[in-house]
C-alpha positions as CSV (number, residue, x, y, z in Angstrom):
1,M,112.2,103.7,126.2
2,R,110.2,101.1,126.9
3,A,110.3,97.3,125.5
4,L,107.5,96.4,123.6
5,S,104.7,94.1,124.9
6,F,102.9,91.7,123.0
7,K,101.4,89.9,126.1
8,R,97.8,90.3,125.0
9,Y,98.4,89.0,120.9
10,R,97.8,85.7,119.8
11,F,101.1,84.9,118.2
12,P,104.9,85.2,119.7
13,A,106.7,88.7,120.0
14,E,109.0,86.9,117.2
15,V,106.7,86.3,114.5
16,I,105.0,89.8,115.1
17,Q,108.1,91.4,114.5
18,H,109.5,89.3,111.7
19,A,105.8,90.1,110.1
20,V,106.1,93.5,110.5
21,W,109.6,93.5,109.4
22,L,108.9,91.9,106.2
23,Y,105.9,94.5,105.5
24,F,108.2,97.6,105.6
25,R,111.6,96.1,104.5
26,F,110.3,94.4,101.3
27,T,107.0,96.5,100.6
28,L,104.7,93.3,100.5
29,S,100.8,93.1,101.1
30,F,99.5,91.3,104.0
31,R,98.4,88.4,101.8
32,D,102.0,88.4,100.7
33,I,103.6,88.1,104.3
34,E,100.6,85.7,105.1
35,E,102.0,83.2,102.1
36,L,105.6,83.7,103.6
37,L,104.9,82.9,106.8
38,A,102.6,79.8,105.9
39,Q,105.7,78.5,103.7
40,R,107.4,78.4,107.3
41,G,104.3,77.0,108.8
42,I,103.1,80.0,110.7
43,E,99.3,80.1,109.6
44,V,97.7,83.5,110.4
45,S,95.1,85.5,108.7
46,W,95.0,89.3,108.6
């Protein structure tokens, strides 16, 4: 299985993977994830 490539995305792979994990693990909305990441100092928009 090939490793995932995030080279054309705006954010580092760790940030993307963490946001996806939050979305599926806790069934949060995109806005909830945006707020959680903002509390950690990561400004994203869906």
